[in-house]
N, C-alpha and C positions, 0 to 999 in steps of 0.2 A: 347492617344494611340488609342482611338476609331476613331479619325480623320485619323490617320495613316492607319488603317485597313478599312476605308471607311464605318463605321457603326455608328449608334447613340450610345451615351454613355450608355443609358439605355439598349440597345441591348447587349453591351459588358458586363455590370454588370449582366444581366440576364444569359448570357452564362457562366459566371464565377460561379455564385451562383448555377447553375444547375450541375456543374462539380467540386465540391469542392475537390474531391480526386486527381484531376490533379494539384492542386496548394498547395503543401506542404509549410511550412514556409520558406524554402530556395528558393522558386520560387516567393512568394508573401507575403507581411506582411503589417500591418497597422501602419501608422505613429503615434507617440505619440502627445499629445496636444502641447508640447513644439516644436517638430519638425515641426508641421503644422504651428504654429505661426511664426517660423523662416522662413519657406518657403514663407508664405504670405507676410512677411515684405520684403523679397528679391524681390518680384514681385509687390510690392505696391498694394496689393489686398484690395478691400473694406472690411471693417469689418462687414457690415450689409448685410443681405441676404446670399445666398450661401448654403453651405453644412450643413447638420444636423449631419453627422457622420464624423469620422476621415477618411481621404483618404487612400485607398489601394495603395501600390506601388509594382512594379514588378522588379525582377532581369532580367538579360538577358534571362535566361532559362524560366522565367515566361512569358516574351513577346512572345517567340516562342510557348509556350504552349497555350497562349491566341489565337494566330493565328490558332492553331489546333482545337479550339472549336468554332470558328466563321465560318460562311458560307458566306463569301464575296470574290469577285475576288481578292482584294488586300491581304487579309489574306491568301488565298490559295496560291497565288504566293509567298508570303514572307515565308510561312512555308516550301516551297520546297527548298529554299536556306538554 
């Protein structure tokens, strides 16, 4: 999603952590260990290296809210639509 909005992943994560009240559970949630393993197996992801925490995922409304907390040209344009 960071790539979609033209920002670095860390920038997206920081914006979300600074605005937790904008991301209720029906906008964003964390995958379980089982869901993460299933997702990794579907994409043939390496099991070494990578994430230390379970990934957050966004609903359609969550992606729009993420655009509203970012300050990039792509995010601003997408939040207008």
